[in-house]
Steps between C-alpha positions, in 0.01 A plus 500: 500500500277758673548749218352248253173464699172584326319528846547371853205263478296342215154366542416235233125469449223753509221319669362646826776355715772629271344844473462531874867401542618756247275775636610438862868519404463803274302684768785432746755657256653173380606517138265245356445353150182310394544248227176346359297485182158677503255318720255265342120539541394354836138452584568352844452674823696522829368508848746736670507450872518802730873494530543509127257787472695690766821440309350626173357801673843578663662489150244742352325236284174421670322827417500395136359152609232581750226586258546162321514288815226346714545465883490145640318550825371145556616150400281185525613144444236247392551128498343394173628146507275191528725330753402338829676758713408850384621827666249764608491831303761733649482877468774754570433873533766763488307712753553227761873595519431874453603509137304675230584214255727205467617641183385598150437309175629665178539400141872444420477735201403796716769404761775477245389832334523678838841352564631599162372856544687527829814356349484763221450782758814379682694498175580135528742386235333248270616261232184378331654178383528148643816388674665224286797386711667571825866467586623529857847622586664552836408875523210547258223343295480535117152488353469460130174625342368574158641849504842428636646416838472635852745472792379524856601405853174317578236340279152449639328216326132575470471298183249237591484126548740433215755760626831533315630688802440192720675274252797734468538510874499121512197474722282189472138463607269250658179452307175318551242493216131450593235318302321831468467810281346840569253679271519874564264765373297814604125504501195719577211391722160609593530518880752714698801315645500719814883511494505130594723237340343155480712190480327167429716195582428213262658163454697634194615823667374847597245702303551859607303814424688821594331844488584762236357850488121505431308180449803324360728227636810306398488118488767246569349147431740220580399162353655203329685595179254321277205680667683827477531446121128419474404816694730722282352359179146602594343805335429805722139415570569138593794589719307773676230252582745238623688745722163617647412136582836437665456816706154380604344827363669681787540816285207447266532460119850545368662625178856413430724766351767463232841372594518145630815341633607142566786423736628158610553496876837423667699604803869583448758653734855599423759323719653845566379856438833669449834387356783631278384859483144403417187508718169356412157660550151395409442183298877471432524410881175327560184384317191421697140408394252783483362421846484738797639807312854407573688510171548861414479615859806285561661660200433851631661412833801365306519840316461706819764296676770526226416866459564559871823286515653657185406856607673423832813383323493798267476746791798338666712484187486117485492273190132436428589171342741396772476176720360700799200633300434161339517308825273758685236475220493118491467489880229753526286351232545132571251458790223693343527327162539148637220527758244661253584251226461206739165627629357542151631159389355328796157669460490410134601144548243455782226579248634240253566226760264203518637414846206520742698613807633794289138612435427476866806699596419770250137524606600510875755775432240720325245421772747625773577814299120552470436454878815655664510874456859561615629223272306653202623847573860377533470331163364822335774715642767255397341483152524876430819587712726179510724497800778353287535799268414862564746704293487882535270555195240272655512722809460821304864601510718580207810284461 
């Protein structure tokens, strides 16, 4: 069977999590195949936390990203609800924990372009076609695509929320849909953002402005689906005015840029992250609302972890798709994914709840964070360097 192999490992999906997985493996000398159609235009941005930036820098990607990214040196949370119990404004500064920045915000198109450039430099094998079907045998995985069929020992599913890899592995998910949708876009503004991300908490969800280079920011506006449709239907001038109103003129007059996105909100977690010679990374493994910069950062930790585990198996002559590798990946990712997903879910539902004690508990929690320095600093450190997951790439070490 080994003589019929196309590669040791195939990564299915060429979003950021898939590309980081493939680059990490190829850089470690693992024979890796990337199977994915050309990426679609993506006007969204990603707030890469410090560990993710370190991983990209270690892989030789960040130098092509840095000019297009804005540092996130401060974060403020503003209670913009009209409820009886309102939380105080809370500010977090990276300098308080001796960090230059919590991370950097970058447009996805620039991030993907830098990852593609690095993949090309490494000579990563690419099949620019979608995977159509996956068949799992005892000792290999067959992946049928538009140009033929590939045989590998391990398939890494980075193919999104509707993952065919997850289906082929027989992995179910737990899903909760929210009565919310997110409007995403980029915009220019008159006042400088001072490298500060501003998150307004409203009764419908967070309204978040995240810095981009210059006097530009990205917006994630979470509202009820019908209100999201209304906002998206506005012309540029009307929408610019409405966003400025919701931002309380914090950054002065605003001008929205082309490229609006609407995304229904849900939280979904796979019941397992590895089974039957398939591992899941990114949104194939977990979908979280765009709150707290968790989604892609979780995905990059997935990629760094599977890169490290498969590289270790490769160096010791072990089967990269064998039970030992799969069990180790599932174990190492479970705590990080489950705790982060739960935290985002609870925060989001606390905003939507009409239960008065919930409002009081949320307000008290933020008040304590505001007043107690050691607690605030511990939260900041855990946010950028989670104790549950620090693979080698996040520590600046090659796998």
